[in-house]
C-alpha positions as CSV (number, residue, x, y, z in Angstrom):
1,M,-30.3,22.9,-36.6
2,A,-29.0,26.3,-35.4
3,L,-32.4,27.1,-34.0
4,L,-32.5,23.8,-32.1
5,I,-29.1,24.4,-30.6
6,A,-30.1,27.9,-29.7
7,L,-33.2,26.6,-27.9
8,A,-31.3,23.8,-26.2
9,G,-28.7,26.2,-24.8
10,P,-30.9,28.2,-22.4
11,L,-32.9,25.1,-21.5
12,G,-29.7,23.3,-20.6
13,A,-28.4,26.4,-18.7
14,Q,-31.6,26.5,-16.5
15,T,-30.8,23.0,-15.2
16,L,-27.3,24.0,-13.9
17,P,-27.0,25.0,-10.2
18,L,-25.6,28.5,-11.0
19,T,-25.1,31.2,-8.5
20,P,-27.0,34.5,-9.1
21,E,-23.7,36.2,-10.2
22,E,-23.1,33.3,-12.7
23,Q,-26.6,33.5,-14.0
24,R,-26.4,37.3,-14.5
25,W,-23.1,36.9,-16.4
26,L,-24.6,34.1,-18.5
27,D,-27.7,36.0,-19.3
28,S,-25.6,38.5,-21.2
29,R,-24.9,35.7,-23.7
30,P,-21.2,36.5,-23.9
31,L,-19.0,35.4,-26.8
32,V,-16.0,33.4,-25.5
33,R,-12.9,33.4,-27.8
34,L,-11.6,29.8,-27.6
35,G,-7.9,29.1,-28.6
36,P,-7.5,25.4,-29.4
37,A,-4.1,23.7,-29.8
38,P,-3.9,23.6,-33.6
39,N,-1.8,20.5,-34.0
40,F,-2.7,18.2,-31.1
41,P,-4.8,15.3,-32.7
42,P,-6.8,13.4,-31.7
43,V,-7.4,15.7,-28.7
44,E,-8.0,18.8,-30.8
45,F,-7.0,19.9,-34.3
46,F,-8.3,21.5,-37.5
47,D,-9.2,19.1,-40.4
48,A,-8.5,19.7,-44.1
49,Q,-11.6,21.8,-44.4
50,G,-10.5,24.0,-41.4
51,A,-13.2,22.6,-39.1
52,Y,-12.4,22.4,-35.3
53,R,-12.4,18.7,-34.4
54,G,-11.3,16.2,-31.8
55,L,-12.2,15.1,-28.3
56,T,-12.3,18.5,-26.7
57,A,-14.2,20.0,-29.7
58,D,-17.0,17.5,-29.0
59,V,-16.9,18.4,-25.2
60,M,-17.0,22.1,-25.9
61,R,-20.1,21.6,-28.1
62,I,-21.8,19.9,-25.2
63,V,-20.8,22.8,-22.9
64,E,-22.3,25.2,-25.4
65,Q,-25.6,23.3,-25.5
66,R,-25.9,23.0,-21.7
67,T,-24.9,26.6,-20.8
68,G,-25.9,28.8,-23.8
69,L,-22.3,30.0,-24.1
70,R,-21.0,30.7,-27.6
71,F,-17.4,29.8,-28.4
72,E,-15.7,31.7,-31.2
73,V,-12.8,29.4,-32.3
74,V,-9.6,31.3,-32.9
75,R,-7.3,29.4,-35.2
76,C,-3.6,29.8,-34.6
77,E,-0.6,28.2,-36.4
78,S,1.1,26.9,-33.2
79,W,0.5,26.5,-29.5
80,Q,3.1,29.2,-28.8
81,E,0.9,31.6,-30.9
82,V,-2.1,30.6,-28.7
83,L,-0.1,31.5,-25.6
84,D,1.0,34.8,-27.0
85,R,-2.5,35.9,-28.1
86,T,-3.9,34.9,-24.8
87,E,-1.2,37.1,-23.2
88,R,-2.5,40.0,-25.4
89,L,-6.1,39.3,-24.3
90,E,-7.1,38.2,-27.8
91,I,-8.1,34.7,-26.6
92,D,-10.3,34.1,-23.5
93,A,-10.0,30.4,-22.9
94,W,-8.4,27.1,-23.8
95,A,-10.4,23.9,-24.3
96,E,-7.6,21.8,-22.8
97,A,-4.3,22.5,-21.1
98,A,-2.1,21.1,-18.3
99,V,-1.8,23.1,-15.2
100,T,1.7,24.5,-14.6
101,P,2.8,27.1,-12.0
102,A,3.3,29.8,-14.7
103,R,-0.1,29.2,-16.3
104,A,-1.9,29.1,-12.9
105,E,-0.8,32.7,-12.4
106,R,-3.0,34.0,-15.2
107,M,-5.5,31.3,-15.9
108,D,-8.3,29.6,-13.9
109,F,-8.6,25.8,-14.5
110,T,-11.5,23.4,-14.1
111,R,-10.9,19.9,-12.8
112,P,-9.1,17.7,-15.4
113,Y,-11.3,15.7,-17.7
114,I,-8.6,14.1,-19.9
115,E,-5.4,12.3,-18.9
116,L,-2.6,11.5,-21.4
117,P,0.4,9.3,-20.5
118,T,3.8,10.6,-21.7
119,A,6.7,8.5,-23.0
120,I,10.2,8.9,-24.4
121,L,10.4,8.2,-28.1
122,G,13.5,7.3,-30.1
123,R,14.5,5.5,-33.3
124,D,14.1,1.7,-33.4
125,D,17.9,1.1,-33.4
126,R,18.1,2.2,-29.8
127,V,18.0,0.0,-26.7
128,G,15.0,0.5,-24.5
129,G,14.9,1.3,-20.8
130,V,15.8,5.0,-21.2
131,S,14.9,7.2,-18.2
132,L,14.4,11.0,-18.0
133,A,17.6,11.4,-16.0
134,S,19.6,9.8,-18.9
135,L,18.5,12.5,-21.3
136,R,20.8,15.2,-19.9
137,E,23.5,14.7,-22.6
138,E,21.1,14.0,-25.5
139,R,19.5,16.1,-28.2
140,V,15.9,16.1,-26.9
141,V,13.0,17.4,-29.0
142,V,10.2,19.2,-27.2
143,V,7.2,21.2,-28.6
144,R,7.6,24.9,-27.7
145,G,5.2,26.1,-25.1
146,Y,3.9,22.6,-24.1
147,A,3.8,21.8,-20.4
148,T,6.4,19.0,-21.1
149,H,8.9,21.8,-21.8
150,D,8.3,23.4,-18.3
151,Y,8.4,20.0,-16.6
152,L,11.8,19.1,-18.2
153,Q,13.3,22.5,-17.3
154,Q,12.3,21.8,-13.7
155,E,13.4,18.2,-13.5
156,L,16.5,18.4,-15.7
157,P,18.2,21.8,-15.0
158,G,20.7,22.7,-17.7
159,L,19.0,20.7,-20.4
160,Q,19.0,22.5,-23.7
161,P,16.1,20.9,-25.7
162,I,15.5,21.4,-29.4
163,L,12.2,23.4,-29.5
164,V,9.8,22.7,-32.4
165,P,6.5,24.4,-33.2
166,D,4.4,21.1,-33.3
167,L,4.5,17.4,-32.8
168,E,4.7,16.6,-36.5
169,T,7.9,18.6,-37.0
170,G,9.4,17.0,-33.9
171,L,8.6,13.5,-35.0
172,R,10.0,14.1,-38.5
173,L,13.2,15.6,-37.1
174,L,13.7,12.6,-34.8
175,S,13.0,10.1,-37.6
176,F,15.5,11.7,-39.9
177,G,18.3,11.7,-37.2
178,G,18.2,15.4,-36.3
179,A,17.6,14.5,-32.6
180,D,18.2,11.6,-30.3
181,S,14.9,11.4,-28.4
182,M,11.6,13.2,-27.9
183,V,9.3,13.5,-24.9
184,A,5.7,13.6,-25.9
185,S,2.2,12.5,-25.0
186,L,1.6,9.1,-26.4
187,A,-1.9,9.6,-28.0
188,P,-0.9,12.5,-30.3
189,A,2.5,11.0,-31.1
190,S,1.0,7.7,-32.0
191,Y,-1.6,9.5,-34.2
192,Y,1.0,11.3,-36.2
193,I,3.3,8.2,-36.5
194,Q,0.4,6.3,-38.0
195,R,-0.9,9.1,-40.2
196,L,2.6,10.0,-41.5
197,G,3.7,6.4,-42.1
198,I,6.9,6.8,-39.9
199,T,8.3,3.3,-39.4
200,N,11.5,3.8,-37.5
201,L,10.3,5.3,-34.2
202,R,9.3,3.5,-31.0
203,V,8.9,4.0,-27.3
204,I,12.3,3.7,-25.7
205,G,11.5,4.6,-22.1
206,E,8.9,5.7,-19.6
207,A,8.6,9.4,-18.7
208,D,7.0,8.6,-15.3
209,F,4.4,11.3,-15.6
210,S,1.2,12.0,-17.4
211,W,-0.7,15.2,-18.2
212,K,-4.1,15.9,-16.8
213,L,-5.8,18.4,-19.1
214,A,-8.5,20.8,-18.0
215,F,-10.5,23.8,-19.4
216,A,-8.8,27.1,-18.6
217,S,-10.1,30.7,-18.7
218,R,-8.4,34.1,-18.3
219,R,-8.4,35.6,-14.8
220,G,-10.4,38.5,-16.1
221,L,-13.4,36.2,-16.6
222,P,-14.1,35.0,-13.0
223,H,-17.4,33.3,-13.7
224,L,-16.5,31.4,-16.8
225,R,-14.6,28.6,-15.1
226,G,-17.4,27.9,-12.6
227,I,-20.1,27.7,-15.4
228,V,-18.0,25.4,-17.6
229,Q,-17.1,23.2,-14.6
230,K,-20.8,22.8,-13.7
231,A,-21.6,21.9,-17.3
232,L,-18.7,19.3,-17.4
233,D,-20.1,17.8,-14.2
234,T,-23.4,17.1,-15.9
235,I,-21.8,15.0,-18.7
236,P,-22.4,11.3,-17.7
237,P,-19.2,9.2,-17.2
238,A,-20.5,6.8,-19.9
239,R,-20.7,9.7,-22.4
240,M,-17.2,10.9,-21.5
241,Q,-15.9,7.4,-21.9
242,E,-17.6,7.1,-25.3
243,L,-15.9,10.3,-26.4
244,R,-12.5,9.2,-25.1
245,Q,-12.8,5.8,-26.8
246,R,-13.9,7.4,-30.1
247,W,-11.0,9.8,-30.3
248,L,-8.1,8.4,-28.3
249,T,-8.4,4.9,-29.9
250,L,-6.9,5.1,-33.4
251,E,-9.1,3.8,-36.2
252,P,-7.4,1.5,-38.8
253,Q,-6.5,3.2,-42.0
254,P,-8.2,2.0,-45.2
255,W,-6.2,-0.8,-46.8
256,R,-3.8,0.2,-49.6
257,P,-1.7,-2.5,-51.2
258,S,1.5,-0.6,-50.5
259,P,4.5,-2.0,-48.7
260,L,5.1,1.4,-47.1
261,Q,1.6,1.5,-45.7
262,V,1.9,-2.0,-44.3
263,L,5.2,-1.1,-42.6
264,A,3.7,2.1,-41.2
265,A,0.7,0.2,-39.8
266,L,2.9,-2.4,-38.2
267,A,5.2,0.3,-36.7
268,S,2.2,2.2,-35.3
269,L,0.7,-1.0,-33.9
270,A,4.1,-1.9,-32.3
271,L,4.4,1.5,-30.8
272,L,0.9,1.5,-29.4
273,L,1.4,-2.0,-28.0
274,A,4.8,-1.2,-26.5
275,S,3.6,2.1,-25.0
276,S,0.4,0.5,-23.6
277,A,2.5,-2.4,-22.2
278,L,4.9,0.1,-20.5
279,W,2.0,2.1,-19.0
280,I,0.2,-1.1,-17.8
281,N,3.5,-2.4,-16.5
282,A,4.1,0.7,-14.6
283,Q,0.6,0.6,-13.1
284,L,0.9,-3.1,-12.2
285,R,4.4,-2.5,-10.7
286,R,3.1,0.3,-8.5
287,R,0.1,-1.8,-7.3
288,I,2.3,-4.8,-6.7
289,E,4.8,-2.7,-4.7
290,A,2.0,-1.2,-2.7
291,S,0.4,-4.6,-2.0
292,T,3.8,-6.0,-1.1
293,A,4.4,-3.2,1.3
294,D,1.0,-3.7,2.9
295,L,1.6,-7.4,3.2
296,Q,5.0,-6.9,4.8
297,R,3.6,-4.4,7.3
298,S,0.8,-6.9,8.2
299,Q,3.3,-9.7,8.6
300,R,5.6,-7.6,10.8
301,A,2.6,-6.6,12.9
302,L,1.5,-10.2,13.2
303,Q,5.0,-11.3,14.1
304,T,5.3,-8.6,16.8
305,L,1.9,-9.7,18.2
306,L,3.0,-13.3,18.3
307,D,6.4,-12.5,19.8
308,A,4.6,-10.6,22.6
309,V,2.8,-13.8,23.7
310,P,4.7,-15.3,26.8
311,M,4.2,-18.9,25.7
312,A,5.5,-20.9,22.8
313,L,3.2,-20.8,19.7
314,F,3.5,-23.1,16.6
315,A,1.2,-22.9,13.6
316,V,1.2,-26.3,11.8
317,D,-0.4,-27.4,8.6
318,A,-2.5,-30.5,8.1
319,E,0.6,-32.7,7.9
320,G,2.0,-31.3,11.1
321,R,4.7,-29.2,9.6
322,V,5.5,-25.8,11.2
323,V,4.5,-22.8,9.1
324,E,4.8,-20.0,11.7
325,T,6.4,-19.5,15.2
326,N,7.0,-16.8,17.7
327,A,10.1,-15.8,19.7
328,R,9.2,-17.9,22.8
329,S,8.9,-21.1,20.7
330,R,12.5,-20.6,19.4
331,Q,13.7,-19.9,22.9
332,L,12.1,-23.1,24.1
333,F,14.7,-25.2,22.3
334,A,17.6,-23.0,23.6
335,P,16.7,-21.3,26.9
336,G,20.2,-19.9,27.5
337,E,21.1,-16.2,27.4
338,D,23.1,-16.3,24.2
339,P,20.9,-15.6,21.2
340,K,23.3,-17.5,18.9
341,D,22.3,-20.8,20.6
342,R,18.6,-20.3,19.7
343,L,17.0,-21.8,16.6
344,T,16.0,-19.5,13.8
345,S,12.6,-19.3,12.1
346,S,14.1,-20.8,8.9
347,S,15.5,-23.8,10.9
348,I,12.1,-24.6,12.4
349,H,9.7,-23.8,9.5
350,G,8.9,-26.8,7.4
351,R,9.9,-29.3,10.0
352,L,7.4,-31.7,11.7
353,L,6.4,-30.4,15.1
354,V,6.4,-34.0,16.5
355,E,10.1,-34.3,15.5
356,L,11.0,-31.1,17.4
357,L,9.1,-31.9,20.6
358,F,9.0,-35.7,20.6
359,P,12.0,-37.1,18.7
360,G,11.6,-40.9,18.2
361,H,7.9,-40.8,18.7
362,P,6.4,-39.9,15.3
363,T,2.8,-40.6,16.2
364,A,2.8,-38.6,19.5
365,L,0.6,-35.8,18.1
366,D,-1.5,-37.7,15.4
367,G,-4.7,-38.0,17.3
368,L,-4.5,-34.5,18.8
369,L,-3.9,-32.8,15.4
370,R,-6.6,-34.8,13.7
371,D,-9.2,-33.9,16.3
372,A,-8.2,-30.3,16.4
373,L,-8.5,-30.0,12.6
374,A,-12.0,-31.6,12.9
375,G,-13.0,-28.7,15.1
376,T,-12.5,-30.1,18.6
377,P,-9.9,-28.1,20.7
378,Q,-7.4,-30.3,22.5
379,R,-5.5,-29.9,25.7
380,C,-3.0,-32.3,27.3
381,E,0.2,-32.5,29.3
382,R,3.2,-34.3,27.7
383,E,6.9,-34.7,28.4
384,A,8.9,-33.4,25.5
385,R,12.6,-33.8,24.7
386,L,15.0,-30.9,24.0
387,P,17.7,-31.2,21.3
388,D,20.2,-32.0,24.1
389,G,18.0,-34.9,25.3
390,S,16.8,-33.2,28.5
391,P,13.1,-33.6,29.4
392,L,10.7,-30.8,29.4
393,D,7.2,-30.9,30.9
394,L,4.7,-29.1,28.6
395,E,1.0,-28.3,28.6
396,L,-0.2,-28.4,25.0
397,S,-3.3,-26.6,23.7
398,L,-4.4,-27.3,20.0
399,E,-7.1,-25.4,18.1
400,A,-7.9,-25.0,14.4
401,V,-7.6,-21.5,13.0
402,T,-7.2,-19.9,9.5
403,L,-3.9,-18.3,8.6
404,G,-4.5,-16.2,5.4
405,E,-6.5,-18.8,3.4
406,M,-4.8,-21.9,4.8
407,P,-6.4,-23.9,7.7
408,V,-3.8,-24.6,10.4
409,V,-3.6,-25.8,13.9
410,L,-2.4,-23.3,16.5
411,V,-0.4,-25.2,19.1
412,S,0.5,-23.4,22.3
413,A,3.1,-25.0,24.5
414,R,3.4,-23.9,28.2
415,D,6.5,-24.9,30.1
416,L,5.3,-26.7,33.3
417,S,8.9,-27.3,34.7
418,D,8.9,-24.3,37.0
419,Q,5.3,-25.0,38.2
420,R,6.1,-28.6,39.0
421,R,9.4,-27.7,40.6
422,L,7.4,-25.2,42.8
423,G,5.0,-28.0,43.7
424,R,7.8,-30.3,44.8
425,M,9.3,-27.5,46.9
426,Q,5.9,-26.8,48.5
427,S,5.6,-30.5,49.3
428,E,9.1,-30.6,50.8
429,F,8.3,-27.4,52.7
430,L,5.1,-28.8,54.2
431,S,6.9,-32.0,55.2
432,T,9.6,-30.0,56.9
433,V,7.0,-27.8,58.6
434,T,5.1,-30.8,59.9
435,H,8.3,-32.2,61.4
436,E,9.4,-28.9,62.8
437,L,5.9,-28.3,64.4
438,R,6.0,-31.7,66.1
439,T,9.3,-31.0,68.0
440,P,8.4,-27.7,69.7
441,L,4.8,-28.9,70.4
442,T,6.2,-32.0,72.1
443,S,8.5,-29.8,74.2
444,I,5.8,-27.4,75.2
445,Y,3.4,-30.3,76.0
446,G,6.1,-32.0,78.2
447,S,6.9,-28.8,80.1
448,L,3.2,-28.2,80.8
449,R,2.7,-31.8,82.0
450,L,5.7,-31.5,84.4
451,L,4.3,-28.2,85.8
452,E,1.1,-30.0,86.3
453,A,2.4,-33.3,87.8
454,L,5.4,-32.4,89.9
455,P,5.8,-30.2,93.0
456,L,8.5,-27.8,91.7
457,D,10.1,-24.7,93.3
458,A,9.9,-21.3,91.6
459,E,13.3,-21.6,89.8
460,E,12.4,-25.0,88.3
461,S,9.0,-23.7,87.2
462,R,10.6,-20.7,85.5
463,D,13.0,-23.0,83.6
464,L,10.1,-25.0,82.3
465,V,8.2,-21.8,81.3
466,R,11.3,-20.5,79.5
467,V,11.5,-23.8,77.5
468,A,7.8,-23.5,76.6
469,T,8.3,-19.9,75.6
470,R,11.2,-20.6,73.3
471,N,9.3,-23.4,71.6
472,G,6.2,-21.2,71.3
473,E,8.3,-18.5,69.5
474,R,9.6,-21.2,67.2
475,L,6.0,-22.2,66.5
476,L,5.1,-18.6,65.7
477,Q,7.9,-18.4,63.2
478,L,6.8,-21.7,61.6
479,V,3.2,-20.4,61.4
480,D,4.5,-17.2,59.6
481,D,6.4,-19.4,57.1
482,V,3.2,-21.3,56.4
483,I,1.3,-18.1,55.9
484,D,4.0,-16.9,53.4
485,V,3.5,-20.2,51.5
486,E,-0.3,-19.5,51.3
487,R,0.3,-15.9,50.1
488,L,2.7,-17.4,47.5
489,N,0.0,-19.7,46.3
490,R,-2.5,-16.8,45.9
491,G,0.1,-14.8,44.0
492,Q,0.4,-12.1,46.7
493,L,4.0,-12.7,47.3
494,P,6.7,-12.6,44.5
495,F,8.6,-15.8,44.1
496,E,12.0,-16.3,42.4
497,L,13.7,-19.6,41.8
498,A,17.4,-19.6,42.9
């Protein structure tokens, strides 16, 4: 077996995209002293026979096979001892560790390949919903040297936690009342609670952070991190998932007809279910909040777009009830300056559009809505009635659209009152112009006939010419007015109603 592994190592290493420097370093077949966390099951631990086991132990064996590296496992009694011996250059690398600012100063980390959620643990007589901020006045247990300790010191300045050498010691201390709470990674904590038969502990709150664990090497070994990273990259995701499922999912203990064993199993199951529910709950809440925020932004953008349209818009469902409006549609029912007089969205939504526009005529829109929903756009002019009873000439356009997943009819209503008032004014103007043109023309015509028919002296002729000139100037002014009307019709002259 050793021969097969030795042969597999160089073969696997040749398939890695190593740089020339990495290859030269690897060809020296260096021995790397690996310092595992001794009491961190099921991630990594030493079994009863002293063998290095766990998720990261399996991953490191794969790295050995694919690179040709040889890891010499250095067993320590606590994680703090691992840190101290690394500081003394007696350990070269860690199989798994969370990145902290202090560690990043002396260690090089690969990308994380394990993520462990963290929770707040307490005895089962406590009420849930505990947050990190509420731990300031409590006796909090933390494993010495763990990244959780650094995190709490940063987030809760002034907190004086109870430091223990390992998780097992901390869980026992918490169970026996020596502390109020403990902040720990869920997988190792659940493992110990089940194995030790601790029945009075449960998750009492979310820690709102999780640890992403990566391989780490001393700064004095610059090529080791890159070689291990490339080996990790060759492990198929399915294989990594298989390893995570094997180690991070607790296997049921063999049945023993003992009440204590039954209680321990139930407590562990409850803790796992509660912690999983909390974690899933947090993920769902974040997704729901993100989706809600996106939906609200989309709704605001849509409403802004609708409000920018200068004509009234109504979206109505198959029954003719209003489901969406814009600002102009609300102003339509209260065209005054005071916004308090205008209808609100809530007072319009859900009402029948025909009741709003044509009170007393419940079938006024039936055929139009039916044909529009069938796919035939509709257009017509109708006289609507405002809430005060005054008439309003509208041009209605109806077309079927989809709002979200709901088919609706988009009804645009254009106010024709100003247009028709302008038409009446134009008709009156043309009638007046016709009359005004006839009078000066008659005067000019009469003056010219007199000049032609009668023998007049010079003074009389000049009088008739002056009359014709005045009326000609009047005709020119009338012609200018007619030209202004034509420019108004072409939109070349601004027009304001008094």
